C-alpha positions in Angstrom: -33.3 10.1 -13.3 -29.8 10.0 -12.0 -28.2 6.9 -10.6 -27.7 7.0 -6.8 -24.3 5.7 -5.6 -24.6 2.8 -3.3 -22.1 1.5 -0.7 -20.5 -0.8 -3.3 -20.2 1.9 -5.9 -18.3 4.3 -3.7 -15.7 1.9 -2.3 -12.6 1.5 -4.4 -10.5 -1.5 -3.4 -7.4 -0.2 -5.2 -6.9 2.8 -2.9 -4.3 1.7 -0.3 -5.1 1.8 3.4 -3.2 4.2 5.6 -3.1 2.2 8.7 0.1 1.9 10.8 0.4 -1.8 9.9 0.4 -1.2 6.2 2.8 1.8 6.5 5.2 -0.5 8.5 4.8 -3.3 6.0 5.7 -0.9 3.1 8.7 0.4 5.0 9.9 -3.1 5.8 9.5 -4.1 2.1 11.6 -1.1 1.0 14.3 -1.8 3.6 14.5 -5.4 2.6 14.8 -4.6 -1.1 17.5 -2.0 -0.4 19.5 -4.4 1.8 19.3 -7.2 -0.7 20.5 -4.7 -3.4 23.4 -3.8 -1.2 24.3 -7.4 -0.6 24.1 -8.2 -4.3 26.3 -5.2 -5.2 28.8 -6.1 -2.5 29.0 -9.7 -3.7 29.5 -8.6 -7.3 32.2 -6.1 -6.3 34.0 -8.7 -4.2 33.7 -11.2 -7.0 35.3 -8.7 -9.4 38.1 -7.9 -6.9 38.9 -11.5 -6.2 38.8 -12.4 -9.9 41.1 -9.6 -10.9 43.6 -9.9 -8.0 45.6 -12.5 -9.8 48.3 -10.4 -11.4 
């Protein structure tokens, strides 16, 4: 006899949802990470420029 798949067996909680809300949240997360990276790089470059401007 083979095992019949029930409702619990066929649902995988690790497959992400493709609703508009989750797509928007993913996009927001990516944009926040990119902007924070740009801020950190800009601060580091400014720190290097200010530190090396003393001739």
